[in-house]
C-alpha positions in Angstrom: -10.5 29.9 -13.0 -9.1 26.9 -14.8 -8.1 27.8 -18.4 -9.3 24.5 -19.7 -12.8 23.3 -20.3 -14.8 24.1 -17.1 -17.1 21.2 -17.9 -14.3 18.8 -16.9 -13.7 20.3 -13.5 -14.9 18.5 -10.4 -16.0 20.9 -7.7 -13.9 23.6 -9.5 -10.7 21.6 -9.3 -8.2 21.6 -12.1 -8.5 18.7 -14.6 -6.3 15.7 -13.6 -4.1 13.8 -16.1 -2.8 10.3 -15.4 0.7 9.9 -17.0 2.0 6.3 -17.4 5.7 5.8 -18.4 8.6 3.8 -17.0 11.3 6.3 -18.0 11.8 8.9 -15.2 13.1 11.6 -17.6 10.1 11.5 -19.9 7.7 11.3 -16.9 9.3 14.4 -15.4 9.1 16.3 -18.7 5.4 15.5 -19.2 4.6 16.4 -15.6 6.3 19.8 -15.8 4.6 20.6 -19.1 1.2 19.7 -17.8 1.7 21.5 -14.5 2.5 24.7 -16.5 -0.8 24.3 -18.2 -2.6 24.5 -14.9 -3.4 20.8 -14.7 -3.1 18.3 -11.9 -0.9 15.3 -12.6 -0.9 11.7 -11.3 1.9 9.3 -12.3 2.3 5.6 -12.8 5.5 3.7 -13.7 3.9 0.6 -15.1 0.7 -0.9 -16.4 -0.5 -2.6 -13.2 -0.2 0.7 -11.2 -2.0 2.6 -13.9 -4.9 0.1 -14.0 -5.2 0.2 -10.2 -5.4 4.0 -10.2 -8.0 4.0 -13.0 -10.1 1.6 -10.9 -10.5 4.1 -8.0 -10.3 7.5 -9.6 -11.8 9.4 -12.6 -9.2 11.2 -14.7 -9.9 13.8 -17.4 -7.1 12.4 -19.6 -4.6 9.5 -19.6 -1.2 9.7 -21.4 0.5 6.3 -21.6 3.8 5.1 -23.1 3.5 2.1 -25.5 6.3 -0.1 -24.1 6.6 -0.8 -20.3 8.2 -3.6 -18.2 4.9 -5.4 -17.4 2.9 -4.7 -20.6 2.1 -2.0 -23.1 -0.1 1.0 -23.5 -2.8 -0.9 -25.4 -3.7 -2.7 -22.2 -4.4 0.7 -20.6 -6.5 1.7 -23.6 -8.4 -1.7 -23.5 -9.1 -1.4 -19.8 -10.6 2.1 -20.3 -12.7 0.9 -23.3 -13.8 -2.4 -21.6 -14.9 -0.6 -18.4 -16.6 2.2 -20.3 -14.6 4.8 -18.5 -15.2 8.3 -19.8 -11.5 9.2 -20.1 -9.8 10.0 -23.4 -6.5 8.2 -23.6 -3.5 9.0 -25.8 -0.5 6.6 -26.5 3.1 7.6 -27.0 4.6 5.5 -29.7 8.1 5.0 -31.2 9.0 7.5 -33.9 8.1 6.3 -37.4 6.1 3.3 -36.3 2.9 3.9 -38.2 1.7 0.3 -37.5 1.6 1.0 -33.8 0.0 4.4 -34.3 -2.8 2.8 -36.3 -3.3 -0.1 -33.9 -3.7 2.3 -30.9 -6.3 4.3 -32.8 -8.2 1.2 -33.8 -8.2 0.0 -30.2 -10.1 3.1 -29.1 -7.4 5.7 -28.2 -8.2 9.4 -28.6 -4.9 10.1 -30.3 -1.2 9.2 -30.3 2.1 11.1 -29.9 5.4 10.0 -31.6 8.8 10.1 -29.9 10.6 12.3 -29.4 7.5 14.1 -27.9 6.9 17.6 -29.4 5.7 19.8 -26.5 3.6 21.9 -28.9 1.8 18.8 -30.2 1.4 17.6 -26.6 -0.2 20.9 -25.6 -2.5 20.8 -28.6 -3.5 17.2 -27.9 -4.3 18.0 -24.2 -6.4 21.0 -25.1 -8.4 19.0 -27.7 -9.0 16.1 -25.2 -10.2 18.4 -22.5 -12.6 20.2 -24.8 -14.6 17.1 -25.7 -18.3 17.8 -25.4 -19.7 16.2 -22.2 -23.3 15.6 -23.4 -23.9 12.1 -24.6 -26.0 11.0 -27.6 -26.2 14.4 -29.3 -26.2 12.7 -32.7 -29.3 10.7 -32.0 -31.4 13.8 -32.7 -30.3 14.0 -36.3 -29.8 10.4 -37.4 -33.3 9.0 -37.5 -34.5 5.4 -37.2 -34.6 2.5 -34.7 -33.4 -0.3 -36.9 -30.4 -2.3 -35.6 -28.3 -1.1 -38.6 -28.9 2.6 -37.9 -28.4 2.1 -34.2 -25.0 0.5 -34.9 -24.0 3.6 -36.9 -25.1 5.9 -34.1 -23.1 3.9 -31.6 -20.0 4.0 -33.8 -20.3 7.7 -34.4 -20.5 8.4 -30.7 -17.4 6.3 -30.1 -15.2 7.6 -32.9 -16.3 11.2 -32.1 -14.2 11.1 -29.0 -11.1 10.0 -31.0 -8.8 11.7 -33.4 -8.5 8.6 -35.6 -9.1 8.8 -39.3 -12.6 7.5 -40.2 -13.7 6.1 -43.6 -17.4 6.2 -44.3 -18.8 3.9 -47.0 -22.3 3.5 -48.4 -24.4 3.9 -51.5 -25.0 7.4 -53.0 -27.5 9.4 -51.0 -27.2 7.2 -47.9 -26.0 10.0 -45.6 -22.2 9.7 -45.6 -21.6 13.4 -45.2 -24.2 13.6 -42.5 -22.3 10.9 -40.6 -19.1 12.9 -41.0 -20.8 16.1 -39.7 -22.2 14.3 -36.7 -18.8 12.9 -35.8 -17.4 16.5 -35.9 -20.3 17.9 -33.8 -19.8 15.4 -31.1 -16.0 15.7 -31.0 -13.3 18.0 -29.7 -13.1 19.9 -33.0 -16.8 20.8 -33.0 -16.0 24.5 -32.8 -13.3 24.4 -35.5 -13.8 24.5 -39.3 -15.0 21.4 -41.2 -14.0 21.6 -44.9 -15.9 19.2 -47.2 -14.2 18.5 -50.5 -15.6 16.5 -53.4 -12.5 14.8 -54.8 -14.2 13.8 -58.0 -15.1 17.4 -58.9 -11.6 18.9 -59.0 -9.6 18.9 -62.3 -6.4 16.9 -61.8 -4.1 19.8 -62.9 -5.6 21.9 -60.1 -5.6 19.4 -57.3 -2.2 20.2 -55.7 -2.9 23.9 -55.5 -6.5 23.4 -54.3 -5.4 21.0 -51.5 -2.1 22.7 -50.4 -2.5 26.3 -51.6 0.1 28.3 -53.5 2.5 31.2 -53.3 2.3 34.3 -55.3 4.0 33.8 -58.7 4.0 30.0 -58.5 2.3 29.8 -61.8 0.5 32.1 -64.3 -2.5 33.6 -62.6 -1.1 33.2 -59.1 -1.4 36.9 -58.2 -1.3 36.4 -54.5 -0.7 33.8 -51.8 -3.7 31.5 -51.3 -4.4 28.8 -48.7 -5.6 25.4 -49.7 -8.1 23.0 -48.1 -5.6 21.8 -45.5 -4.8 25.3 -44.3 -8.5 26.2 -44.3 -9.3 23.1 -42.1 -6.3 23.6 -39.8 -7.3 22.8 -36.2 -10.5 21.2 -37.5 -11.6 18.5 -39.9 -11.1 17.8 -43.6 -13.9 15.7 -45.2 -12.7 14.0 -48.4 -15.9 12.9 -50.2 -15.5 10.4 -53.1 -11.9 9.9 -52.1 -11.6 6.9 -54.5 -11.6 9.5 -57.4 -8.2 10.9 -56.4 -5.6 10.2 -59.1 -2.6 8.1 -58.0 -0.2 11.1 -58.2 -2.3 13.0 -55.7 -2.6 9.9 -53.4 1.1 9.9 -52.9 1.2 13.6 -51.9 -1.9 13.1 -49.6 -0.3 10.2 -47.9 2.8 12.2 -47.1 0.8 15.1 -45.6 -1.2 12.7 -43.4 2.0 11.0 -42.1 4.2 14.1 -41.7 1.4 16.5 -40.7 3.0 19.2 -42.8 2.1 20.8 -46.2 4.1 22.7 -48.7 2.3 25.2 -50.8 2.9 25.2 -54.6 5.9 27.4 -55.2 7.0 27.5 -51.5 10.5 26.5 -50.3 9.4 25.4 -46.8 6.7 23.3 -45.2 4.1 24.4 -42.6 2.7 22.2 -39.8 -1.0 21.5 -40.0 -3.4 19.8 -37.5 -6.3 18.3 -39.4 -8.4 15.3 -38.7 -9.3 13.3 -41.9 -12.7 11.8 -42.5 -13.1 10.2 -45.9 -16.0 8.7 -47.8 -16.9 6.9 -51.0 -19.6 4.8 -52.6 -16.9 2.6 -54.2 -15.3 -0.5 -52.8 -11.9 1.0 -51.9 -10.4 -2.4 -51.0 -11.3 -3.6 -54.5 -9.8 -0.6 -56.1 -6.6 -1.4 -54.2 -6.6 -4.8 -55.8 -7.1 -3.2 -59.2 -4.1 -1.0 -58.6 -6.3 2.2 -58.7 -5.8 3.1 -55.1 -2.6 3.0 -53.0 -2.7 0.3 -50.3 -0.7 2.4 -47.8 -3.1 5.3 -48.2 -6.1 2.9 -47.8 -4.7 1.7 -44.5 -4.2 5.3 -43.3 -7.7 6.4 -44.2 -9.6 3.2 -43.2 -8.5 3.1 -39.5 -12.1 3.1 -38.3 -14.7 2.1 -41.0 -18.4 3.1 -40.8 -20.9 1.5 -43.2 -24.0 3.6 -43.9 -27.0 1.3 -44.5 -29.1 1.7 -47.7 -32.7 3.0 -47.1 -34.2 -0.2 -48.3 -32.5 -1.9 -45.4 -34.4 0.4 -43.0 -38.0 -0.3 -44.2 -39.5 -0.1 -40.8 -38.0 3.3 -40.3 -39.1 4.8 -43.6 -42.5 6.2 -42.3 -40.7 8.0 -39.5 -37.9 9.3 -41.7 -40.4 10.4 -44.4 -42.6 12.2 -41.8 -39.6 14.0 -40.3 -38.4 15.0 -43.7 -41.8 16.3 -44.6 -41.9 18.4 -41.4 -38.6 20.0 -42.4 -39.5 20.7 -46.0 -43.1 21.8 -45.8 -42.4 25.2 -44.2 -45.6 26.8 -43.0 -47.8 24.4 -45.1 -50.1 22.2 -42.9 -49.1 19.0 -44.9 -49.2 15.4 -43.9 -49.0 11.9 -45.5 -52.0 9.7 -46.0 -51.7 6.1 -44.8 -51.5 4.7 -48.3 -48.6 7.2 -49.1 -46.6 5.9 -46.2 -47.2 2.3 -47.2 -46.1 3.1 -50.8 -42.9 4.7 -49.5 -42.2 1.8 -47.2 -42.5 -0.7 -50.1 -40.3 1.4 -52.5 -36.7 0.3 -53.0 -35.1 3.8 -53.1 -32.1 3.3 -55.4 -31.1 6.9 -54.5 -31.6 6.4 -50.7 -32.4 9.3 -48.4 -31.5 11.9 -51.1 -34.1 10.4 -53.4 -36.7 10.3 -50.6 -36.2 14.1 -50.2 -36.5 14.6 -53.9 -39.8 12.6 -54.0 -41.2 14.6 -51.1 -40.2 17.9 -52.6 -41.9 17.0 -55.8 -45.1 15.8 -54.0 -45.3 19.1 -52.1 -45.2 21.0 -55.4 -47.9 18.9 -57.0 -50.3 18.0 -54.2 -53.7 19.7 -54.5 -54.7 19.6 -50.8 -53.1 19.3 -47.4 -52.5 15.5 -47.6 -49.9 13.8 -49.8 -51.5 10.6 -51.2 -49.8 7.7 -52.9 -50.7 9.2 -56.3 -48.9 12.4 -55.4 -45.7 10.5 -55.0 -45.6 9.5 -58.7 -43.5 6.4 -58.0 -43.1 3.9 -60.8 -44.0 0.3 -59.9 -41.0 -1.7 -58.6 -40.7 -3.9 -61.7 -40.6 -0.8 -64.0 -38.0 0.9 -61.8 -35.8 -2.2 -61.9 -36.2 -2.4 -65.7 -35.2 1.2 -66.2 -32.2 0.7 -63.9 -31.0 -2.2 -65.9 -30.9 -0.3 -69.2 -27.3 -0.4 -70.8 -25.2 2.8 -71.0 -25.9 3.0 -74.7 -29.6 3.8 -74.0 -31.0 7.2 -73.4 -30.9 6.8 -69.7 -28.1 8.5 -67.7 -25.4 6.6 -65.9 -23.9 7.1 -62.5 -22.0 10.2 -63.7 -25.3 12.1 -63.6 -26.8 13.6 -60.5 -29.9 12.0 -58.9 -32.3 14.8 -59.9 -31.2 14.5 -63.5 -31.7 10.7 -63.4 -35.1 11.0 -61.9 -36.2 13.6 -64.4 -35.0 11.4 -67.2 -36.9 8.4 -65.9 -40.0 10.5 -65.5 -39.6 12.0 -68.9 -39.4 8.5 -70.6 -42.5 7.3 -68.7 -44.5 10.4 -69.8 -43.4 10.1 -73.4 -44.3 6.4 -73.5 -47.8 7.1 -72.2 -48.3 10.1 -74.5 -47.1 8.1 -77.6 -49.5 5.2 -76.7 -52.4 7.7 -76.6 -51.4 9.8 -79.6 -50.4 12.6 -77.3 -53.9 12.8 -75.7 -52.9 14.3 -72.3 -56.2 13.3 -70.6 -55.8 9.7 -71.7 -52.1 9.6 -70.8 -52.7 11.1 -67.4 -55.3 8.4 -66.7 -52.8 5.7 -67.7 -50.2 7.1 -65.3 -52.6 7.8 -62.5 -52.1 11.5 -62.7 -54.5 14.5 -62.9 -54.6 16.5 -66.1 -53.2 19.5 -64.3 -50.2 17.4 -63.1 -49.3 16.0 -66.5 -49.5 19.4 -68.1 -47.2 20.8 -65.4 -44.7 17.9 -65.8 -44.7 18.2 -69.6 -43.9 21.9 -69.3 -41.2 21.4 -66.7 -39.5 18.6 -68.7 -39.8 20.3 -72.0 -42.2 17.8 -73.6 -44.3 19.4 -76.4 -47.4 17.9 -78.0 -47.8 18.0 -81.8 -49.4 21.2 -82.9 -52.4 19.5 -84.4 -53.2 17.7 -81.1 -55.1 20.0 -78.7 -57.0 17.9 -76.2 -59.3 19.5 -73.8 -58.4 20.8 -70.4 
């Protein structure tokens, strides 16, 4: 039985690799290595021969040199992409030429190898390419919606999943950047390897190097034993750098070196160790603008932003909101036979969702807790009118409202608390009258006051 992925076999034949190179010595070295791995090898000495072979036969992998007498490896990549051929292609580039490496990844290549070719890296690349999932469109089941914007994201995810190129996901908070990263991993060759998600903004600067790269016993006070960092934990898999814009400049330098050299040195170690990690990064900030401001290194930006994916805000997907809300309710309701009323779906569709999908989930969870029956109505959603929401969002930082450094649940609780207090003060803390002003039931306002720590004056005891 073939040791590689059986799914790539055709009638139980060994996977076949097309090798394109005009240097006989390199061609022979690659052929011998691949044959020892139990693979079939077909060869081409120039671009035109390679394209002719690709036109008449399906290969499981294509390895091509960058420079050849009649063209370059990018033409081979472009042919495979343009003709929608289901063959991963890797390009062999000159040593140290990162511009070439980035250009081949942007053009749609699965990965690249730098000269002189490391046979261990070659074998790892081949195994990864031949283990790509064969089923198409797996991510469609998890990324909901039919709008052109979300369809574009799905198509991009499907394409980049078959590559090893760094991906940078942008979008507002709560728009699903980590979900996109996980879908890329699930559909790629590293789907069965670890994915380590790191919030770069949550790590103290003095701990960053040891957290990312690990440390040796005795490296500093408290280092009682060797410990791996994020890179070692993700070795063979994927490292997801969330809020990457929050990395301090000193850490950006070290991260850039690791990405380029594919080696890490633990704190306190005297030698480096090789790592094989795919980088997916994300931020809600404009990284290009931070580069202009001198807050983010331009060279690191180019290494991370090889393939950009922009996650749309939920307000850009208004036609999809009813479907997304319904599917979210099905997931959150458990065994409860709950559903939305028509007016609730209309209210959700008209809402602006400053917190995007994360806010939608928060709203539905709250409605489930407060709903009296088996149907969530518009009143159960407790959404402020759009004008009030915009007014609250425009409050300066010196007000009592939280800024972006607070989590979304804290922000929503504070907005709700201010709305409740305003209504209670206007009615002299008469909860019945305040509930009527806010469109709530008495039971609901009493529950919300208890949860948010709002206490009525002792001499005010309105009836239940």
